[in-house]
C-alpha positions as CSV (number, residue, x, y, z in Angstrom):
1,M,0.0,0.0,0.0
2,Y,3.1,2.3,0.2
3,L,2.5,5.2,-2.2
4,D,-0.6,3.5,-3.6
5,T,-2.8,6.1,-5.2
6,E,-5.8,3.9,-5.8
7,L,-6.7,3.2,-2.2
8,A,-5.2,6.3,-0.5
9,D,-7.6,8.5,1.4
10,V,-5.2,11.4,2.1
11,K,-2.7,13.2,0.0
12,F,0.2,15.2,1.4
13,V,1.3,18.2,-0.6
14,C,5.1,18.7,-0.6
15,T,6.7,21.6,-2.4
16,N,10.2,21.4,-3.9
17,D,11.6,24.4,-5.8
18,D,8.1,26.0,-6.2
19,E,6.7,22.7,-7.6
20,S,4.1,20.9,-5.6
21,Q,3.8,17.1,-5.7
22,L,1.1,14.9,-4.0
23,V,2.2,12.0,-1.9
24,P,-0.6,9.5,-1.3
25,A,-1.2,7.7,2.1
26,H,-3.8,6.1,4.3
27,K,-5.2,7.8,7.3
28,N,-5.8,4.6,9.3
29,I,-2.2,3.3,8.8
30,L,-0.6,6.6,9.8
31,S,-3.0,7.2,12.7
32,S,-2.5,3.7,14.1
33,Q,1.2,4.5,14.7
34,S,1.4,8.2,15.3
35,P,-0.7,10.1,17.9
36,V,0.0,13.3,15.9
37,F,-1.6,11.8,12.8
38,R,-4.4,10.3,14.9
39,A,-5.3,13.8,16.2
40,M,-4.8,15.3,12.8
41,F,-7.2,12.9,11.1
42,Y,-9.7,11.9,13.8
43,G,-9.4,14.7,16.4
44,K,-11.6,17.8,16.9
45,L,-9.8,19.8,14.1
46,K,-9.8,17.1,11.4
47,E,-7.7,17.7,8.4
48,K,-9.2,17.4,4.9
49,D,-8.1,15.0,2.2
50,K,-5.1,17.1,1.4
51,V,-2.5,18.1,4.0
52,E,0.2,20.7,3.3
53,I,3.7,19.7,4.4
54,P,5.7,22.9,3.9
55,D,8.8,21.7,5.8
56,A,9.7,18.5,3.9
57,T,10.9,17.5,0.5
58,V,9.0,15.0,-1.5
59,A,11.8,12.5,-1.3
60,G,12.3,13.0,2.5
61,F,8.6,12.7,3.2
62,K,8.4,9.5,1.2
63,E,11.3,8.1,3.1
64,F,9.6,9.0,6.4
65,L,6.4,7.2,5.3
66,Q,8.4,4.0,5.0
67,F,8.2,3.7,8.8
68,F,4.5,3.2,8.5
69,Y,4.4,0.9,5.6
70,L,7.7,-1.0,5.5
71,G,8.7,-1.0,9.1
72,E,12.1,0.7,8.5
73,V,13.4,3.6,6.5
74,T,16.2,4.0,4.0
75,L,18.4,6.6,5.7
76,T,21.3,8.3,3.9
77,M,23.5,11.2,4.8
78,E,21.4,13.3,2.4
79,N,18.0,12.6,4.1
80,I,18.9,11.7,7.7
81,E,18.3,15.1,9.1
82,E,15.0,15.6,7.4
83,V,13.7,12.1,8.3
84,A,14.7,12.6,11.9
85,R,13.0,16.0,12.1
86,L,9.8,14.5,10.6
87,A,10.0,11.6,13.1
88,D,10.2,14.1,15.9
89,K,7.4,16.2,14.6
90,Y,5.0,13.2,14.2
91,D,6.1,11.5,17.4
92,M,7.9,8.7,15.8
93,L,11.4,9.1,17.4
94,G,10.9,5.8,19.2
95,R,10.8,4.0,15.9
96,L,13.9,5.9,14.7
97,N,15.7,5.0,18.0
98,N,14.9,1.3,17.6
99,Y,16.2,1.5,14.1
100,A,19.4,3.2,15.3
101,A,20.0,0.5,17.9
102,T,19.8,-2.3,15.2
103,F,22.0,-0.2,12.9
104,I,25.1,-0.5,15.2
105,N,25.8,-4.0,13.8
106,K,25.9,-2.6,10.3
107,L,28.4,0.2,10.9
108,T,31.8,0.1,9.2
109,M,34.4,2.8,8.9
110,D,32.9,3.6,5.5
111,N,29.6,4.7,7.1
112,M,30.7,5.6,10.6
113,C,30.2,9.4,10.1
114,W,26.7,8.7,8.9
115,G,25.9,6.6,12.0
116,Y,27.5,9.3,14.2
117,Q,25.4,12.0,12.5
118,L,22.3,9.9,13.2
119,A,23.3,9.4,16.8
120,I,23.8,13.2,17.2
121,I,20.5,14.2,15.6
122,I,18.3,11.8,17.5
123,K,20.4,11.9,20.7
124,H,21.0,8.1,20.8
125,E,23.7,7.7,23.4
126,Q,24.4,4.1,22.8
127,L,25.0,4.6,19.1
128,K,27.0,7.8,19.8
129,A,29.3,6.1,22.3
130,Y,29.9,3.2,19.9
131,C,30.7,5.6,17.0
132,E,33.0,7.7,19.2
133,K,34.9,4.6,20.3
134,H,35.5,3.5,16.8
135,I,36.2,7.0,15.4
136,C,38.9,7.5,18.1
137,T,40.4,4.1,17.6
138,F,40.5,4.1,13.8
139,T,40.8,7.8,13.1
140,G,43.1,7.4,10.0
141,D,40.6,5.0,8.4
142,L,37.8,7.4,9.1
143,F,39.6,10.3,7.5
144,K,39.9,8.3,4.3
145,S,36.3,7.3,4.1
146,A,33.9,8.9,1.7
147,T,31.3,9.7,4.3
148,F,33.8,11.7,6.3
149,Q,34.5,13.8,3.3
150,H,30.7,14.5,3.0
151,C,29.7,14.8,6.6
152,D,27.9,17.9,7.7
153,Q,29.5,20.7,9.7
154,K,27.9,19.8,13.0
155,T,29.1,16.2,12.8
156,L,32.6,17.3,11.7
157,K,32.8,19.7,14.6
158,Q,31.8,16.9,17.1
159,I,34.4,14.6,15.6
160,L,37.2,17.2,15.8
161,E,36.3,17.9,19.5
162,L,36.8,14.3,20.5
163,E,39.8,14.3,22.8
164,T,41.1,10.9,22.1
165,L,41.5,10.9,18.3
166,M,44.4,8.6,17.3
167,C,46.2,10.9,14.9
168,D,48.5,13.8,14.8
169,E,47.3,17.3,14.5
170,I,48.7,17.5,11.0
171,D,46.4,14.7,9.9
172,I,43.4,16.7,11.0
173,F,44.6,19.7,9.0
């Protein structure tokens, strides 16, 4: 039923670059997992069949909807912040935290920055501690990874503030 237009009873309007796109969904599926959606669709101030989502891209909102339909979400460095913000807004951070806990086993030095960024955004202490331990132990490998070269400013700042990085200052520069 994910993104199925035929049976959808609500459409979300997301705007990218002044172009609106409709994202189909099902009120009962969303409401059964999010108290925010339950109030939105069945509360006193019921939403209509179209709901404006001004603070999300189409791609980011579709990724977020995967929680409801597929049980997990495809997180990337490009969409992690947006999906985490939507999870917080619609009271789904618990699902994102559960996902983060299972993600620890999938981390390598190639995606460690991505995992650390996720931990910082959703304030997941177990994932953050795991990443910091590996970042400090294998700093040289981290610096060579593609995700390190593309990590956001906040994540980079957090990494550089770690006191036990196993490298020389010249490596950081």
